[in-house]
ZAPALUM-439347 format. One record per residue: residue in one letter; x, y, z of N, C-alpha, C in turn. Coordinates in steps of 0.1 Angstrom, whole numbers, plus 2048, in hexadecimal, padded with zeros to 3 digits. Each point is the difference from the previous one (the first is absolute). Layout:
<sites>
AXYZXYZXYZ
...
</sites>
This chain:
<sites>
M8A57597DA7FC7FE80E7FC7F1801
K8067F980A7FE7F28027F77FE80D
R7F97F57FF7F87FC80C8087F980B
N7FE80480C8067FA80C7F57FB808
S7FD7F38007F47FA80780180180F
Q80C80480580180180F80080F804
L7FD8097F680280E8037F680580B
F7F37FC7FE7F680580A8047FB80E
Q8047F38018037FB80D80C808806
S80A8037F880C8078057FD80E804
E7F68067FA7FD80E8027F480380A
L7FA7F58057F480280980380980B
D80B7FE80780380880C80180F7FC
R8068027F580280E7FB7F28067FD
I7F87F87F97F28057FC7F880380D
Y8007F780A7F880280C80480D807
K80D80380180580B8087FE80D7F9
A7FE8007F37FF80D7F87F2805800
Q7FF80D7FE7F38077FE7FE8017F1
W7F47FF7FB7FD7FF7F27F680A7FC
Y8028067F47F68097FA7F97F87F5
R7F37FF8017F87F77F77F98087F6
Q8017FC7F37F88057F57F77F57FB
R7F38037FD7F77F67FA7FB8057F3
F8017F77F67FB8037F37FD7F37F8
D7FB8027F47FD7F47F780D7FD7F9
A8047F380280D7FC7FA8027F1800
C8077FB7F68047F280180F800801
P8067F580580E7FF8028098017F4
H7FB7FC7F48098007F480480F7FD
F7F680980080380E7FD80780780B
M7FE7FB80C80680780C80E7FB802
F8047F57FA80D7FA80380B80A7FC
F7FE8067F480A80A7FB80380B80A
L7F580480780180B8098087FB80C
G7FE7F48058077FB80C80F7FF7FC
D8037FB7F480E7FF7FB80780D800
A7F980A7FB80580E7FF80380680D
H7F77FE80A80180680D80C7FB808
V8037F37FF80A7FA80980D7FC7F9
S8007FF7F380C7FB7FA8058097F5
N7F88027F68048077F480580E803
I7F980780980480E80380E801806
Q8047F580780E80080680B8007F6
Q7FD7FE7F380A8007F680180D7F9
T7F980A80580080D7F980880A808
K80080D7FB80880A8077F980480E
Y7F47FB8027F880380C7FC7F4807
P8097F98077FD7F38067F980280E
F7F58077FF7F980480C7F37F8802
G7FE7F57F97F37F98007FE7F980D
Q7F37FB8017FD7F880C8067F27FE
R8057FA80C8077F37FF7F87F4803
I7F38038037F67F58027F28057FD
A7F87F87FA7F28047FE7F87F37FE
Y7F38008047F87F47FD7F28047FD
A7F97F67FA7F28037FC7F87F3801
G7F38028037F67F58007F78027F5
F7FC7F57F97F78007F57F57F6801
S7F48047FD7F47F78007F68057F6
H7FD7F77F67F68047F680280E7FB
N80C8047FC80380D7FA7FE80C80A
R8007FD80C80180B80A80E7FF807
A80780B80280D80080580280980C
D8077FB80A80580880B80F8017FF
W80680C7FE80E8027FD80680680D
Y80A7FA80580680580D80E8067FE
H80180C80480D80780180580180E
G80C7FC80380580280E80380F802
L7FA80580B80180F80380F804801
A8087F780680E8038018078017F3
E7FC7F77F78058007F27FD80D7F8
L7F38048027FC80C7F980880C805
E80280180E80880A80680E8007FB
Y8057F47FE80E7FE7FB8028077F2
T7F67FD7F88008077F27FF80F801
A7F68058087FE80E80180C807806
S8067FA80A80B80780780C8027F6
H8037F67F880B8017F67FD80A7F6
I7F38017FB7FD80B7F680180D806
I7FC80280D80180D80780E804802
E8087F680380E8038038078057F3
V7FD7F97F58068047F37FB80E7FC
S7F38038037FB80D7FC80680C807
K8077FD80C80780B80780C8057F8
H8057F87F780B8047F87FD8017F1
D7F47FC7FD7FB8017F27F1803800
A7FD80D7FE7F38058017F77FB7F5
Q8067FB7F57F97FB7F47FF7F1800
I8027F980B8027F28007F47F97FA
S7F38048037F57F97FB7FF8027F1
Q80380B7FB7FF8027F180B7F87F9
R80C7FF80780B7F97FB7FC7F17FF
M7FA7FB80A7FB7F28007F77FD7F5
I7F78097FE7F67FE7F58077FF7F2
Q8098097FE8088007F48087F47FE
D8067FB80B8097F47FF7F87F47FD
F7F38008047F87F47FE7F88017F3
L80180B7F97F88037F48037F67F5
P80D7FC7FE8027F67F57F97F3802
W7FF7FB80C7F87F48027F28017FD
Q7FB80C8047F28037FD7FD8007F1
E8088077F97FE8017F18027F27FA
E80A7F88058027F37FA7F47F7803
F7F980180B7F57F88037F48037F7
Y7FD80D7FE7F58037F78037FC7F1
A80C8027FC8047FC7F27FF7F17FF
T8047F880A7FF7F27FF7F17FB7FF
C7F88078087F17FD8007FB8027F2
L80380B7FA7FB8037F28057F77F6
T80C7FB8018067F57F77F87F3802
L7FD7FD80D7F87F48037F28017FA
A7FB80C7FF7F28017FB8007FD7F1
Q80B8017F98017FD7F28057F27FD
T8027F880B8067F27FF7F47F67FF
D8017F77F77F77F57FF8057F5809
L7FB7FF80C8057F780A7FE7F17FC
T7F57FE7F87FD7F27FC80B7FA7F7
K8088097F980A7FB7F780E7FE807
L80180380D80C7FE8078017F1805
T80C7FB8008027F38067FF80180F
D8007F58077FF80180F80C807806
T80C7FD7FA80C8078047FF80F7FE
E7FC8047F47FE80E7FD7F6807809
L7F57F98037F680680880680280E
L8077F780680680180D80A80B800
E8088027F580A80A7FF7F980E800
T7F58017F87F880C7FF7FB80480E
Y7FB7F68077FA80380D80C80480A
N80B7F980080B80480980680D7FD
T8008047F380580D7FD7F780B806
L7F37FF7FE7F780A80580080080F
A8027F48078007FF80E80C808806
A80C7FE7F980C8078057FF80F7FE
I7FB8047F57FE80F7FD7F680680A
Y7F57F98027F680580980580180F
T8087F680480580180D80A80C802
N8088027F580880C8007F880D801
K7F58017F97F880C8017FA80280E
L7FD7F48077FB80180D80A80380B
N80C8027FC80A80480A7FD80D807
S7F88087FA7FB80D8067F77FD80C
S7F97F48007F57FE80980580080F
P80B7F980480480080E80480E804
L8058087F780480E8047F4808802
I7F67FF7F77F38088027F97FC80D
D7FE7F38017F97FB80C80780380D
G80D7FD80080880380C7FF80E805
F8018097F77FF80E8037F1804804
A7F77FD7F77F38058017F97FA80C
L8027F38037F97FA80B80680280E
S80B80680180680280D80480E804
T7FD80A7F780480E8037F4809803
D7F47FA7FF7F480980380180680D
T8027F880A80180580E80B809802
L80C7FD7FA80C8098017FD80D7FA
I7FA8017F47FE80C7F97F5808808
A7F67F98047F580780780580680D
S8097F880780580580D80980C7FF
K8088007F580980C7FD7F880C7FD
I7F67FE7F77F780C7FD7F980580C
K7FA7F78087F980480C80980780A
S80C7FB80280A80680980380E7FB
F8028027F480480D7FA7F480A802
L7F47FB7FD7F58098017FD80480F
E8027F68097FE80480E80A80A805
S80D7FF7FB80A80A8047FD80E7FA
N7F78007F67FD80D7FA7F1804803
G7FA7FA80A7F38038047F57FD7F6
L8027F67F77F77FD7F57FA7F2802
E8017FA80C7FC7F28017F27FD7FD
D7F780A8017F27FE7FD7FD7FF7F1
R80A8027F87FE8007F18087F47FA
F8047F68098077F57FB7F97F87F5
V7F47FC8027F97F87F77FF8077F2
E7FD80D8007FF8077F480D8017F9
F80B80380780D8027FA8057F27FC
F7FE7F68078057F27FD7FA7FC7F3
A7F38027FE7F97FD7F38068077F4
I80380D8028068087F580E7FB7FD
L8087FE80A80E7FD7FE8027F27FA
T7F77F78028017F27FB7F87FD7F4
A7F980A7FA7F87FE7F48097FD7F4
P7FC7F77F78087FC7F580080B7F5
T80B8027F980180B7F68017FB7F2
F7FA7F47FE8027FA7F27F27FA7FC
L7FE7FD7F47F47FA7FB8027F1801
S7F77F98068007F18007FC7FB7F2
F8047F37FE7FC7FA7F37F17FF7FE
L7F980080A7F18007FF7FB80D7FB
Q80680B8057FD80D7FC8048027F1
E80C7FB7FD8058027F27F67F87F6
E7FB7F58057F77F87F77F38087FE
E7FB80680B7F38077FF80280C7F6
I80B80780180380B7F78007FB7F2
A8077F57FE8017FA7F27F27FD7FB
L7F87FA8097F27FC7FC7F880D7FC
L80180A8087F980D7FD8048067F3
R80C7FE7FC8058067F47FD7F97F3
I7FA7F48017FE7F87F37F28027FB
T7FF7FC7F37F37FE7FA7FC7F2800
D7F47FD7FC7FC7F28008097F77F7
D8058067F58087F97F780D7FB806
D80480780B80D7FD8067FF7F780C
V7F47FB8037FF7F780B8087F37FF
V8007FB7F48087F37FD80F802804
A80580B7FC80E80380380280380F
H7F680680680180380F7FF7F2807
Q7F87F87FC7FF7F280780D7F97FF
A8068007F480D7F97FE80B805809
Q7FF80D80480A8068087FD7FE80F
W7F37FF8047FD80080E7F77F4804
F8007F57F97F87F58038037F980D
W80B8038068057F980C7FC80780D
L7F880A7FF7FD80980C7FA7F980C
R7F87F57FE7F97F980B8077F3804
N80D7FF7FD8077F480480480180F
N8047F580680680080D80A7F4801
Y8047FC80C80A7F68017FA7F17FD
T7F47FF7FC7FB7F37FD7F87FF7F3
K7F980B7FC7F78007F58058087F4
D8007FA7F48038077F47F38047FA
H7FB80C8027F48057FB8028097F4
V7FD7FC7F48028097F57F48087FE
E80180D8037F58097FF7FB8017F2
S7F37FF7FD7FB7FF7F37FF80E7FA
I7FF8007F27FD80D7F97F3805805
E7F67F78027F380480480080780D
A8087FC80980180680E80580E7FF
F80A8027F780580E7FE7F68097F9
E7F97FA7F77F58077F97F580580A
Q7FD7F78097F680380A80580B809
R80C80080480680A8087FF80E7F9
L8047FF7F380080C7F87F28067FF
R7F67F87FF7F28057FF7FC80780D
G8077FC80B7FD80680D80480E801
Y8098057F680480D8007F98097F6
T7F57FB7FB7F88077F57FC80E805
S7FB80180C7FB80D80580B808808
V80C7FB7FF80B8068088098097F6
D80480C8068098087F880E7F9801
K8047F97F680C7F880080C808803
Q80180B7F980C80880280280580E
K7F480480680080580E8047F4809
R7FC7F47FD8037F580980F7FD7FF
I8068017F380E7FE7FE80880A809
E7FC80C7FF80780B8077FF7FE80F
E7F47FA8057FF7FD80E80A7F6805
I8017F57F88097F580380F805800
Q8038077F680E8057FE80480A80B
S7F680880480380B80A8027FB80E
L7FB7F48038007FA80D80F7FF805
A8087F97F880E7FE80380780D801
T7FD8097F680780D8007FC80880C
Q7F48008047FC80780C8067FA80D
H8017F38008077FA80C80F805801
K8068017F480E80480080180F804
L7F78087FC80080E8037FE80280F
D7F57F98057FD80180E80B7FC809
K8077F57FC80B7FA80880C80B800
K8038057F580B80A7FF7FD80C808
R7F48057FF7FC80C8088017FD80F
L7FB7F58048007FD80E80E7FE806
I8087F97F880E7FE80480780E802
Q7FE8097F780680D8027F980880B
E7F37FF8017F980880B8057FC80E
I8017F38028047FC80E80F7FD801
D8078027F580F7FE8008037F2805
L7FB7F67FA8027F280480E7FC7FF
P8067F980A80E7FC7FF8037F77F5
E80D8017FB8047F87F57FF7F1802
E8027FC80C7FF7F28037F27FA7FD
I7F68088047F27FB7FD7FD8027F1
Q80580A7FA7FE8027F28067F47F8
S80C7FB8048067F57F97F77F3802
L7FB7FE80B7F77F48027F48017F8
L7FA80C7FF7F48027F88037FE7F1
Q80C8057FC8047FE7F28017F17FC
I8077F98098017F17FD7F27FA800
T7F78048097F37FA8007F98037F3
D80080C7FB7F98047F48067F87F4
D80D7FF7FF8077F97F57FC7F1801
F8007FB80C7FC7F18017F27FE7FD
N7F880A8037F18007FD7FE7FD7F2
A8078087F77FE7FF7F28067F27FB
W80B7FC8068077F47FD7F77F4803
Q7F980180B7F77F58057F47FF7F6
D7FC80B7FB7F58007F68047F97F3
E80D8027FC8057FA7F48017F1803
R8047FC80C8027F28047F27F97FE
K7F58068047F37FA7FF7FD7FE7F1
K8038097F87FE7FF7F28077F37FB
G80D7FF8048087F57FC7FA7F2804
T7FA80080C7FB7F38057F47FC7F8
F7F880A7FB7F47FD7F78057FA7F3
W80B8067FA8057FB7F48057F2802
A8077FE80B8067F38037F57F5801
T7F68038077F57F68017FB7FC7F2
H7FE80A7F77FB7FC7F380A7F77F8
Y80D8048008097F97F78057F3806
F8017FF80E8027F38067F47F77FE
S7F48068007F47F77FE8007FA7F2
L8058087F68017FA7F38097F4800
L80B80180780A7F58007FA7F4808
L7F980380B7FB7F58087F57F97F8
E7F88077F97F67FA7F78067F67F6
E80B8047FB8077F77F68067F4808
F80580280C8057F58087F47F6803
S7F58068037F47F88037FC7F77F4
K8008067F47FC7F97F48097F47FE
R80C80180480A7F57FD8027F680B
T7F980280B8027F780B7F37FC806
K8007F980C7F47FB8067FB80A80B
Y80680C8007FC80980B7F780B7FB
T7F68048087F780B7FD80780D803
L7FB80B7FA80580D80280080480F
D7F57FC8077FF80380E80B7F9808
Q8037F37FC80A7F980780E8067FD
L8028057F480D8067FD80380D808
K7F580780480280C8088057FD80E
Y8007F38038057FB80D80D7F87FE
A8058007F480E7FB7FE80980C801
F80D7FE80180A80A8028098017F4
P80580C7FD8098027F580B7F67FF
P8077FD80B80B7F67FF7FB7F27FC
E7F37FE8017FA7F27FD7FB7FE7F2
M80180B7F77FA7FF7F38067F57F7
G80C7FD8028067F57F97FA7F2804
E7FD7FF80D7F97F48057F27FF7FB
I7FA80C7FF7F28017FA8007FA7F2
L8098047F88007FB7F28037F17FF
S8087FB80A8037F28007F57F8807
G7F78078077F57F98068037F980D
T80B8048078057F980C7FA80580D
I7F880B7FF7FA80580C7F17FA801
D7FD7FB80B7F27FA8027F680B800
P7F67FF7F77F580A8007F980180E
K8007F58077F980180D80880980A
E80D8017FE8088098087FC80E7FE
L7FE8037F37FC80E7FC7F2803806
D7F77F67FF7F380280680180380F
Q8097F980780280280E80580E803
R8098057F780580E8027F480A7FE
I7F77FD7F77F58097FE7F880280C
E7FE7F58087F880080C80780980A
Y80D7FF80280880980880E7FC800
C80980A7FE80E7FD80080780D805
M80C7FE80580880C80480E7FE7F9
V80580C7FC80D8017FA809809808
L80C7FC80280A80880780C8027F7
W80580D80080B8047F880B80580A
T80C7FB7FE80C80680680B8017F5
P80B8078018098027F58047F37F9
G7FD7FF7F38047F47F87F87F4801
Q7F67FF8097F87F48027F2803804
Y7F77F67FE7F28018047FC7F3806
D7F48008067FA7F48057F18017FF
L7FA7F47FF7F18007FF7FB7F680A
I7F58038077F97F68097F18007FD
T7FA7F58027F27FE7FF7FA7FA80D
D8097FE8097FC7FA80D7F780A808
I7F37FD8017F780A80580280280F
S8067F780780280280E80B80A802
L80A8007F880B80A8007FB80D7FB
I7F88007F57FB80C7FB7F780880A
D7F87F88077F880780A80880780B
R80C7FB80380980780980680C7FB
L8028017F280780B7FA7F780B7FB
D7F37FC7FC7F780A7FA7FD80B809
R80180C7FB7FC80D80780980280C
I80C7FB80080980380B80280F802
G7FF80480C80280F8047F48087FF
T7F47FB7FA7F48087FF7F77FF80C
G8007F48077F97FF80C7F18027FF
E7F97FE80B7F28038017FD80D807
V7F58067FD7FD80D8057F2801806
Q7FE8098097F38018067F880B7F9
A7F38008017F880A7F980380E807
V80180A7F780280D8057F780A7FA
S7FE80C8067F780A7FA8068087F5
E80D8018008078077F580E7FB7FD
L8048027F480D7FB7FB80880C7FC
K80D7FF80280980B7FC80A7FB7F5
G8028087F68097FD7F680780D7FA
F8067FF7F580680B7F97F68067F6
T7FF80D7FF7F88077F68078007F3
A7FA7F97F68058017F27F980A7F8
S7F48028037F880A7F97F5806809
R7FF80D8007F780680B7F18007FB
G7F880480A7F28007FE7F97F780B
V7F38038017F87F880A7F37FB7FA
V7FE7F38007F47FA7FB7FB7F580A
S7F37FC7FF7FB7F58077FA7F67F6
G8007F38047FA7F77F78007F2806
T7FC7F67F87FF7F280480D7F97FC
V8057F980A80D7F87FE7FE7F47F7
K8097FE7F68007F47F980F7FC800
V8037F480580E7FB8018027F77F4
L80B8037F98047F97F480C7F7803
E7FF7F37FE80B7F68028067FD7F3
S7FA8037F58057FC7F37F98097F5
V8068007F57FB8077F47F37FA7FC
E7FE7F38047F37F97FC7F4806808
E80380980A7F58058087FD80F7FD
V8068057F57FE80E7FD7F18047FE
Y7F97F57FC7F18037FD7F980480C
K8067FD80C7F980480D7FF80F802
I8098077FA80080F8037F58077F7
E7F88078087F58087F980380E802
E7F98097F980380E8007FF80580E
G80B80780580080680D8057F780B
D8047F37FD8057F780B80E805804
I8057FA80B80D8028058087F47FD
L80A8007F78077F57FC80B7FD80A
V8007F480680A7FD80A8087F37FB
A80D8018008087F57FB80D7FF807
V8077F580080E7FF80480880B7F9
M7FE8007F380680A7F77F88007F3
T80280A7F77F98007F480A7FD7F4
R7FA7FC7F58087FE7F47F98067F4
P8078027F57F98067F47F47F97FC
D7FF7F38027F47F97FC7F4803809
Y80280880B7F58048087FA80D7FB
I8058067F67FC80D7FB7F18027FE
P7F97F67F97F28017FE7F880280E
A8047F980A7FA80180D80480E806
M80C8047FF80580D8067F880C7FA
K7FD7FF7F37F880A7FA7F2802807
R7FA7F58047F380080680180480F
A80B7FC80680180380F80280E803
A7FC80480C80180E80580D802807
A8077F680580C8018078077F3801
F80D8008038087F380180780080D
V8007F48068077FD80D8087F37FE
T80D8008038087F47FF8087FD80C
D8037F38028097FB80B80E8057FE
E8057FE7F380E8027FD80180C7F6
G80C8017FB80280B7F680780C805
G8098057F880780D8047FB80B7F8
I80780B8017FC80D7F98027FF7F1
T8077F57FB8017FE7F27F77F47FB
C7F77FB8097F87F57FC7F58037F6
H7FB7F57FA7F68027F67F3808805
A7FC7FC80C7F480780580280F802
A80C80480580380E8028008077F3
I8067FA7F68018077F27F28027FA
V7F97F58007F28017FA7F7809807
A80180080E7F780980880380E7FC
R80C8047FE80380E7FD7FC8037F2
E8017F67F77FB8027F27F1802800
M7F97F88087F18018007FB80A80A
K8098068087FC80A80A7F67FA80A
K8047F48057F77F980A8087FE80D
P7FA80180C8077FD80C8067F2801
C80C8008058077F38018097FF80C
I7FF7F58088087FE80C8077F37FE
I80D8008018087F47FE8077FC80C
G8067F48018087FB80B7F97FF80D
T7F37FD8007F97FE80D8047F3807
K8067F67F88047F38047F57F6803
V7F48058057F67F78047F28037FB
A7FF8087F67F38047FA7F87F47FC
T8067F67F97F97F57FA7FC7F680B
K80680280C7FC7F780B7F5806809
T80080D8027F78078097F48057F9
L8008027F37F58057F97F97F47F8
K7F38018007F87F57FA7F78067F5
D7FD7F77F67F68057F67F3805807
G7FB80B7FC7F480680680280A80B
D80C80080680380B80A7FF80D7F9
W7FB80A8087FF80E7FB80B808807
V8098057F880B80780680280E7FA
E80880880780480D7FB80F7FF7FD
V8048037F480E8017FC80480E800
D80880480A80580E80280E8017FB
G8018037F380D8027FA80880C805
N7F980880780780C8068077FD80C
T7FD7F58078067FD80C8077F2800
G7FD7F87F58057F27FF7F97F6809
I7F38038037F87F88097F47FA7F9
V7FD7F38037F47FA7FB7F77FD80D
R7F48058007F77FF80C7F47F87FC
H7FD7F68097F37FA8007F580A804
V7F58017F97F68098047F27FA7FE
L7F68058077F37FA7FF7F88087F5
K7F97F97F87F88077F57F4807806
</sites>
């Protein structure tokens, strides 16, 4: 992928006219670059050339706003749905077709773990980096398919289910049935790790840490979870019936599957809706695997960047704002460190097929940032999708970054643009979750069902209308968040 320094200017009219879906999370452009490449370019070389053809993101001090064009997401989803009409197993077929890239990525990472990077020549180091970059981008070819379908079919699936229920006099049970029909039927990697932890003895903690050290990574930080941290968690289970807890975790996905199957038969759900739900569930599991892969990628690319930093005049933080196509220039020292510092303050990256562009012009960035999100007035209640049922009240805490998870105290209402796996410690303390974005396969929805906590997603404006200290009622039975007086 090559840089076109005129790309932003040539695409401005297109960007202004489009509507955008914004995701916010902790990330730096180096680790996100592979995702942009996969979304708009690499996917087009596969059997499923249904990716988005434009995407852009803003970065500032390891906070990112990632923008998907709504029309592009719908383009991806419509192609998958069309194929599914002739191939009921399309989602499972996609997963199998992409499996070799997935396996190659993990195998390459494990090989890198055994490599003494200090003994490589500069040429060998760059080749090692480029090899992992190419393999990781291939692995991420699943990402535009997952996001395109998951982020643009919520309303479609909900409307089809609602219409069907109304025609059968069951409209008053929509929220209940929707939650059952969209519940995941697999174990997430976080659940798998908890089960593995519950099954070990103290002597096995070292091996457990070696397998799961990457759990707290994100798109910017390589946090190697310590043996002591796992030992501390294990001590927290001292008074717990471990086997019972394992059975509880394992039974959740099984129960979801049974409940879904029973309900589909009971109401005789049309095949068309069943197909959409099957793709959703398959992509749900695929998305969870993708998150695991990003955690691995952050660790192994960080190892490489640290070696680049030792050999050059650039700090690790500066290298997180360099781009994969620039790593040869990094080794030769031809990129001005001040330019990387400027990117850290704020930069935007645009991807279109085969090319990308970067800007640090703050006047242009101000015009592009948060396009399509607009400003909102204060309201007494918000409406979104129910991801997990239940009703609780509590104090709002709005999280803008993983750096703010400390704000969440026991019983608070966690409000965010979206959640990520590194929000888990805060989510365990929170009583409920409310997000601006996210679909029925999103992280917040999955975790809420695992933790059996109310969750409302897709409000669009929760982080703008709710403030720290507000007292609200999260009604997961209706999908409504209400301001209330204490």
